[in-house]
C-alpha positions as CSV (number, residue, x, y, z in Angstrom):
1,M,-118.5,26.9,54.5
2,S,-118.9,23.1,55.4
3,P,-117.8,21.6,59.1
4,A,-114.7,19.8,57.0
5,A,-114.0,22.7,55.2
6,P,-110.3,23.8,55.3
7,K,-109.5,27.2,57.5
8,P,-109.3,30.3,55.6
9,E,-105.7,31.0,54.6
10,G,-103.3,32.7,56.3
11,L,-100.0,34.7,55.0
12,R,-98.3,31.8,55.2
13,A,-100.5,29.5,53.9
14,R,-101.2,31.8,50.6
15,K,-96.9,31.7,50.4
16,R,-96.7,28.1,50.5
17,R,-99.4,27.6,47.6
18,A,-97.9,30.1,45.9
19,T,-94.5,28.4,45.8
20,E,-96.3,24.9,45.0
21,N,-97.9,26.5,41.9
22,A,-94.7,27.8,40.7
23,I,-93.3,24.4,41.1
24,E,-95.8,22.5,39.4
25,L,-96.3,25.1,36.5
26,S,-92.0,25.2,35.8
27,A,-92.5,21.1,36.1
28,V,-95.2,21.0,33.7
29,S,-94.3,23.4,31.2
30,L,-90.5,22.0,30.9
31,A,-92.6,18.6,30.4
32,L,-94.7,20.2,27.8
33,E,-91.6,21.8,26.0
34,H,-88.7,18.9,26.6
35,G,-90.9,15.8,26.9
36,V,-91.4,14.1,30.6
37,E,-88.4,12.3,30.0
38,N,-86.4,14.8,29.9
39,V,-87.6,17.2,32.8
40,T,-85.0,17.5,35.8
41,V,-85.3,18.5,39.4
42,E,-82.6,21.1,38.7
43,A,-84.3,22.6,35.8
44,I,-87.9,22.8,37.7
45,C,-86.2,24.4,40.7
46,E,-84.6,26.8,38.2
47,G,-88.0,27.9,36.5
48,A,-89.3,27.9,39.5
49,D,-86.4,30.4,41.2
50,I,-86.2,27.9,44.5
51,S,-83.7,25.8,46.1
52,R,-83.5,21.8,45.4
53,S,-84.3,21.7,49.3
54,T,-87.6,24.0,48.6
55,F,-88.5,21.6,46.0
56,F,-88.2,18.4,47.8
57,N,-89.8,20.1,51.0
58,Y,-93.4,20.4,48.4
59,F,-92.7,17.2,46.6
60,A,-90.7,14.0,47.1
61,S,-89.9,13.4,43.6
62,R,-90.1,15.0,40.0
63,D,-92.5,12.8,38.9
64,Y,-95.6,14.0,41.6
65,A,-94.4,17.8,40.4
66,I,-95.4,17.1,37.2
67,V,-98.4,14.9,37.5
68,G,-99.6,15.7,41.2
69,R,-98.9,14.7,44.3
70,A,-100.7,11.7,46.0
71,V,-102.7,12.7,48.9
72,S,-101.8,12.2,52.4
73,L,-104.7,11.4,54.2
74,P,-105.2,13.0,57.6
75,E,-104.3,10.8,60.7
76,G,-106.2,9.6,63.6
77,T,-109.6,10.6,64.4
78,E,-109.1,13.6,62.0
79,A,-110.6,11.7,58.9
80,F,-113.1,10.0,60.6
81,T,-114.3,13.5,62.2
82,I,-114.2,14.7,58.2
83,L,-116.6,11.9,57.3
84,D,-118.7,12.4,60.2
85,S,-119.6,15.7,58.9
86,C,-121.9,14.1,56.5
87,P,-122.5,10.2,57.3
88,E,-125.4,10.0,55.1
89,D,-123.2,10.9,51.9
90,L,-119.9,8.9,52.0
91,T,-119.3,10.3,48.4
92,L,-119.3,13.8,49.5
93,G,-117.8,12.9,52.6
94,T,-114.6,11.6,50.4
95,F,-114.6,14.6,48.8
96,R,-114.2,16.9,51.7
97,L,-111.4,14.5,52.8
98,L,-109.7,14.9,49.5
99,F,-109.5,18.9,50.3
100,A,-108.8,18.3,53.7
101,A,-105.7,16.3,52.9
102,I,-104.4,18.8,50.0
103,G,-105.1,21.2,53.0
104,H,-107.2,23.6,50.6
105,N,-110.4,23.6,48.0
106,Y,-108.0,25.6,45.5
107,V,-107.8,24.2,41.8
108,N,-104.9,26.2,39.9
109,S,-106.4,26.4,36.4
110,D,-103.1,26.6,34.6
111,V,-101.7,23.6,35.8
112,A,-104.8,21.5,35.4
113,R,-105.1,23.0,31.9
114,M,-101.2,21.8,31.1
115,R,-101.6,18.7,32.9
116,T,-104.7,17.5,30.6
117,Q,-102.7,18.6,27.6
118,L,-99.5,16.8,28.8
119,I,-101.6,13.5,29.4
120,M,-103.0,13.7,25.8
121,E,-99.5,14.1,23.9
122,Q,-97.2,12.2,26.4
123,P,-98.4,8.6,26.9
124,L,-96.2,7.6,29.7
125,V,-97.5,11.0,31.6
126,S,-101.2,9.2,31.5
127,R,-99.6,6.2,33.3
128,M,-97.9,8.2,35.9
129,A,-100.9,9.9,36.7
130,S,-102.9,7.3,36.7
131,A,-100.4,5.7,39.5
132,T,-100.7,8.5,41.5
133,I,-104.6,8.5,41.5
134,L,-104.7,4.8,42.4
135,E,-101.8,5.8,45.2
136,S,-104.4,8.4,46.6
137,A,-107.7,6.7,45.7
138,S,-106.8,3.6,47.7
139,A,-105.8,5.2,50.7
140,M,-109.3,6.8,50.7
141,I,-111.1,3.6,50.3
142,I,-109.0,2.1,53.0
143,T,-110.1,5.0,55.1
144,A,-113.9,5.0,54.2
145,A,-114.3,1.5,54.5
146,A,-112.8,1.4,57.9
147,W,-115.2,4.5,58.9
148,L,-118.6,2.2,57.9
149,E,-117.0,-0.7,59.6
150,A,-117.0,1.7,62.7
151,N,-119.9,3.2,62.2
152,P,-122.4,0.3,60.4
153,Q,-125.6,2.3,61.0
154,H,-124.8,4.4,58.4
155,A,-123.5,1.7,55.9
156,K,-126.2,1.1,52.6
157,L,-124.3,-1.8,51.5
158,D,-123.4,-4.9,52.6
159,S,-120.0,-5.1,52.1
160,P,-118.0,-1.8,53.3
161,I,-115.2,-2.3,50.8
162,R,-117.2,-2.1,48.3
163,E,-119.3,0.7,49.4
164,A,-116.1,2.8,50.1
165,S,-114.9,1.9,46.6
166,L,-118.0,3.1,44.7
167,A,-117.7,6.5,46.8
168,V,-114.2,7.1,46.0
169,T,-114.8,5.9,42.5
170,L,-117.6,8.2,42.1
171,M,-116.1,11.2,43.8
172,H,-113.4,11.2,41.3
173,G,-116.2,11.0,38.4
174,V,-117.4,14.2,40.1
175,I,-113.9,16.0,40.0
176,T,-113.5,14.6,36.9
177,T,-116.5,16.0,35.2
178,Q,-116.2,19.2,36.9
179,M,-112.6,20.0,36.1
180,S,-113.3,21.0,32.9
181,E,-115.2,24.5,34.0
182,W,-112.5,24.8,36.8
183,M,-109.9,24.4,33.7
184,A,-111.9,27.5,32.0
185,S,-110.6,29.8,34.4
186,S,-107.2,31.3,35.4
187,G,-105.1,30.7,38.0
188,D,-106.7,29.5,41.2
189,T,-110.4,28.8,41.4
190,T,-112.1,26.8,44.6
191,A,-113.6,23.7,44.4
192,E,-117.3,24.7,46.1
193,E,-119.4,21.8,47.6
194,S,-122.0,23.7,45.1
195,D,-120.3,22.2,42.2
196,F,-119.8,18.5,43.7
197,A,-123.7,19.2,44.4
198,R,-124.6,19.8,40.6
199,V,-122.5,17.1,39.1
200,M,-124.1,14.7,41.6
201,D,-127.4,15.8,40.4
202,E,-126.4,15.1,37.0
203,Y,-125.7,11.6,37.7
204,R,-129.0,11.5,39.1
205,I,-130.8,12.8,36.2
206,L,-128.6,10.3,34.1
207,L,-130.0,7.3,36.5
208,G,-133.4,8.5,36.3
209,A,-133.2,9.4,40.0
210,T,-134.6,12.4,41.4
211,P,-132.0,15.3,42.1
212,A,-131.6,16.2,45.5
213,A,-133.6,18.9,47.4
């Protein structure tokens, strides 16, 4: 386990994740069946067997339940501490930062698979998902660029914002590539750093570079 990996889950965390999964499964199932524009918070709550107040404890809006919410990054020095855990690999650092923000390193295969289907079938969902990804990416780029400015000895490019943008874009590419494998499972599957390393090696091969040792 990496120094920045989420801590092992206790019972409370597992129950919270189960509730989150139930909300997302309900939301995406309804969107697939009735069209995203016809999904209501009330219907999602009924499908997930939760109250309206519980729904808003997990998601700020209906759209986030359907396409996934933008991540809230750790505050203060915590984000920098995560990036400090692999100072020579900013792309891996942003991968760790993403899952630290999520609070666990699990991907629900069923939710991911249905969301992919939904994006393919309903153009509006694709635009909603893109907006959420951009919201998360912008926050991560700002944080990574600030870390580079505070730690210029680790910078590889002259522009911190450009280097941070490239690292975050590459990290999202790794997740997009690996998602097809995660979706082949059922229920919760673990997003391992070994998955990240394997895809990064494949990028290096494509670029004619030597895979990492």
